[in-house]
C-alpha positions, 0 to 999 in steps of 0.5 A: 846959559839954560838950566839943561845945558848947565846940568849937561856940562856939570855931569862931565868930569873935569880936572882942576884946570877945567879940561875934561878928564873923562876916560874912554870908558866914561865917554863910551858910557855917555854915548851908550856904548859900553863893551862887556869885560872879558869875565862879563863876555864869558858870563853872557856866553854861558847864559846864551849857551844854557838857554839854547840847551835848556830852554830857560835861564840858569840860576845864579848857583848854576852860573856860579858852578858853571863858571867856577866862581867862588860865590853867588855874590860874584855872579850877582855883581857881574849880572847887575853890571851887565844889566846896567850896561844893557847887555842883560834884561831881568824881570823883577821878582822872577826867578830864572828871568835873565835874557841877553838883550842881543845875542852875541853875533858870531863872526861869519867864518871867512874861507879862501875856498873858491868855486870850480868856475873861479878855479878854472878862470884863474888857472886860465889867467895864469896860463895866459901869463905863462904863455906870454912870458914863454913867447917873449924873447926877453923876460924882465925881472918884473915879469918873473916876479909876477909869475912867482906871485901868481903861483903863490896865489894859487897855493894860498887859495888851496890850488896846490896841484895847479901851482905845482903844475906851473913850477917846472915852467917857471924853472925853465923861464928862470934858466933862460935868464932875464933882462932888467 
């Protein structure tokens, strides 16, 4: 076995039985993927916000005050761990030199808002289903359930007015009765 291969195998923690006893964090660390802890995320967010507001990095004392830590040593501990994990960079012997390696990506907001053209298309589709149900002499339970789902979908998409417009028609169809 090559010397390099032996070193790789010896660096993996093993139990007395020889089976790897590596934790998830250790495995992630070996692959280069280490997520920050909750406190470290707060620290990263504080540093990013401070830099965005002031144009320069905060001092350790400013971080201590801003995050209500009890000592500068706590700040240094978290900063050093973030540097080791690759989330922060710091120039040697330089004050206020903390820089996030990659800003925390904000998740894009998801919206259920639809465009007017999509709204028109959707209402026309629901209208089509209602017309078919009204023209059909024998309405099945399945068809009635589909109409309920369509009205619910309109409500979820924020088209409350359109949904309310279809409710009386649904009530009439329900009164007419269904066939299994």
